[in-house]
N, C-alpha and C positions, 0 to 999 in steps of 0.2 A: 591458338594464340594464348599466351599466359594471361590470366586474370590479374589485374593490378588493383591492389587494395590501398586504403589510406595509410596503413602501416608501412607499405612499401615506400611511401613518400616521406616516412619519418614520423608520422603522427599515430600514437597508440591510444585509440579511443577507450579501450578497456582500462588503461592506467589512469586516464582522466576520470572515468567513472569511479574507479577505486579510490582516488583521491577525495572525491566528493563524499563518498560513503564514510571514509575515515575521519573527515573533519566535521561531519554533521553534529556529533555530540559536543565538540568544541564550540561550534557556532551557536548551538542552541542554549549554551550556558549564558550567552549575552542577551537572550530574549527577555522581554518584559511584557506587561499587559498591553502595551501600545502596538505590539506586533500582531498583525492580522493575517499573515501569510506563513506558510511553511517553506522550508528549504526546497528548491527545485522548481518553483514557479518562475515565469519569465520576468516578473517584477516583484519587488518587495513592497508590502503594504504596511504603512505605519500611521497610526492615528494617535496624536498627542492631545492632551487636555488643554484646549484653547481657552477654557474658562479661567485659567491661571493668569492670562494675559489680557490686557485691554486691546492692544494692537501688536500682536506677535509678528515679528519679522524673521524670516528664515535667513540664515547665514551659511554659505557654502564655500568649500575650498578643495582643490585637488593638488596633490604633490606626489613626489616619489622619493625613494631612498637613495637613488643615484648609484655611484660607483662604490659605495660602502659594501654593496652586495659582493663585490669581488674579493674583499678581505674575508667576508663570511665564508665564501666558497673555498678560499685558500686554507682557512682554519677549520673547515667543516663544522662551523657553528652558525646556525641559522635562526634560532629562536629570537634572538635580540633584534634581528632585522624586521620581524613582524611587529615587535614593540615599537621600533623606530618610526614606522609610518603612522602608527596611531598617535603616539606622543606628539610628533611633529604636527599632525593635522589638528589635534585638539588645541594646541597653542595658536595655530593660525586663525582660528575663529574666536578663541578666548580674547584676543587683543581687541575685539570689537564688543566684548562683553557677553558673548554667546555661550549658552549651555549646550553641550553636544547632545544630539538626539540619535542619529544613526550614521553608519559608516558602510562604505562599499569598497572592496579591495580588488586589485588587479594584479595577478601573478602570472608572469610569462617565463618560459624556459625553452632552451633548445631541445632538451629531452627531460620529461617529467620524472622525478624520483619521488614516489609517494611518501617516503620517510621525510624527505626534505620539506615537501609541501606541508606535511603535518606539523613539523617543527615551526615553520613560519607562521602558520595559522594559529598555532598554540600561543606564540608570542603576541599576536594581534588580539586574540580573545582575552588573554590575561589582562592586557592593558585596557581593553574595552570595559571589562567587568569593574575595574577600579573606579570608573566614572559613570556607570550605568549607561554605557553607550552600546547600542545594538549593532552587531555586525549583520546587516540585513540582506546582504547579497554580494556578489562578486563574479569574477571571471578568472578561470585558470586556463591558460593557453599554452599549447606546445607548438613552437614554430622553429623547426630545425634549420630553415634557410635564413632566418633572421638572427637567431642566437646560436652560439656554439654550444655543444654539449657541456653541461656544467655551469653555463651562464644563467643568471636569474635576474629578472626585472620586477621590482615591487613598487606599486603605486596605490593610491587610495583617494577616495572622495568622502568628505565628511559634511554633514548637514546639522546645524544647530539652530537655536532660537534665542531671540533677545526681545525684550520689550522695546517698542519703537523709540520711546523717549529716554531710554537708557543705553542706546547705541553709543559706543565710545568711538568718536571720529577724530579727535584732536583739534577741532576747530576753535576751542577756547584756550588753547595753549598760548602763553604770552611770556615775554621776557620777565625773568625773576622766578619762574617756575623751576622746580627741582627734579632732577633725574635720579631715580632709584634703580639699582641693578640687582637682579637675582642671579646667582652663580649657575653656570653650566656645569655639567658633570663630565663632558667629553667634547669631541668635535660635533656632537649630535648627528646631523646628517649632511653636513656641508664641509667642503674642503678636502674631500677624499681623493680626488685626482692628484692634488698637490701632495697629500700625505703618502699616497702609494709611490709617487715618484721619489720622494725623499727617502722612504724606507728601502726600496729595492734598487733604485738607480744611483742615488747620491750616497747613502750610507752603506749600500751593499749588504743589507740584512735580509733575513727571512722573517716572515711574520711570527714564526715560533721562537725567535731569538729574545732573550731577556735583555732589557735595556735598563741599566742601573739608574739613569737620569729620570726615568718615569716609574722606577721601582716595580717593574712588571714585564711580562711578555708583551712586546710591542703590539702584536695583533689583538690580544685581549683588551689592551687599553684602548685601541682604536675602535673596538666593537662595543664599548659601553653604550647602552641604548640612549636614544634621545629622550630627555626628561620632559614629562608633562607637568606644567605648572598649575593645572586646574585647581587642585586642592589647596594650593598656597594663595592663589589670587582670587578665585571666584567668590569665596566667602566674605572677602573684604569689600566687595563692590557696592554693597548696601550700607557700608559704614563710612567709606572714604570716597571723596570725589576724585576718581582717577581720570585725568583729562585725556590721556593718550597712553597707548602701550605699543611697543615694537618687539616682535619676535626676531631674535638675532639669528637669521639663517644665512643663505647665500648673499653675499654683499657685506656681511659682518656689521660692525658698528659704523662703518662709513656710509653704506647705502640704505640700511633699514630704518634707522630713526628718522631721517628726513621725510620718509613716506607718510609720517603722521604729523608733520609740522605744517602750520599755515605759513603763507608767505611772510617774509620779514623776520622769521625766527630761525636761529641756528643753535646748536648745542655745543657747549664747551665741556668736554670730558676731562676729568682730572686724572692724569697719569698716577698710578700707584694707589688709587682709591678702591681697587678690587684685587682679588687674588687671581693671578694668572696661573693656570694649571701647568704642572710640569711638562705635559705633552706639548703644550704650545711653546714653552721655553726651548724644549728640545728641537722642535720643528724650526723655529726661528734661527737657532744657532746652527743646526745642520745645513739649512738651506741659505744661510746668510740673507734672510728675508728682511726687507725694509719694513719700517713701522707701518707705512701706508698699506703695503701689500698684505701684511699680517692682519691688520684690522679690517681689510676688505675681503680677504679669503676665509678668515676664521672668526669664530666668536670670541676668542681670546679670554675665555672665562666668564663671559656675561651671556646668559641665555635669554633674558627678558629685560626690557627697560620700561619702567613705569614713570609717567610724568605727572606730578601733583603740584599744587600751589604751595608756596613757602609755608603758609599757615596750616597746611594739612600734613606736613612732613612727619611731625612727631606721631600723630595719630596713625598715619600710614605705616610707619616703621613698627609701631607697637602692634598693630593689627596683623601685619605680615609675620612678625615673629611669633604671634599667637597661633598662626596656622602652621608653624614649623618651618617657615622660610628663613633665609639668612640674608637679609637685605643690606645693601650698602649705598650710601649717597655717592654717586659717581660723577655728577656733573650738574650743570645748570643751563637754562635756556637764556639766550641773550639776543639782542637785536642784530640783524644782519642778513646777509644772503642765506637762503635755506641750505643747510648742510651741517657738517660737524668739524670740530677741530680738537686737538689734544693739547692741554697746557700743563 
């Protein structure tokens, strides 16, 4: 009787081990003195200096890159996908005022390609180093019956810390407060199922095609990584009272800002108060997409929304510009049912 191996079932353990060995140097460049474990243990050990905080609170979040990975596969460009999940995750805890501590990644494929894995992890570690974020562990899985060969799924979990009395919750938001928007650089990591349908089914394009309306190869424009706003926002939190922040991800400007509003408050966003990127204009025109659908499926050029009191606006705008941000006043908080409207 023939002996059946794991490789006969489609899983190559040696390739998995090779991937781990190749990424060790990349991962170790993110380590700092808080790391007490080496790569390869069953769990990562992290000790941070609690003396810097009176009442430290850990903030955590898990998310994924979604179907943007399929454009990366089609273009054979993977590095930015690693940066995507880190940038997205940093922003998700930043909105509560948290400083990132450590990150864990999850990478799954139908068939592992060690070169591809290395590119993805390279993107992750580059982004981690920018904010002193440790890539402390993760999982690389080969699952041929779950994913087709060439498919990749990328997700991650981040843990950060914030002083308890400095947690940003949105509970003090009130009518009269002002909304400041920070520009996105791309779709970030949301709206890609729609984008892929528009490119291939509606416009009949290949991802390698040049599209004059976006002044670039459409696949390259769609693969621009998710921006992290840490260095633009975190330094101002001790200078300005930021009442609430919303990371504009899935759900766009329709669904995300209400998540940080108290009852009785809604936002009036002012049309034309921020720059809509050419990629969004092209998508709206190509798909004949309604305003509501566009603002719910896409970020439409706004990556983060900060809410401050009217008296703090000038200080907030100046502080943000000093950190290199390009803020715009895009709306105001008014009385009414929780939600948003465009005027």
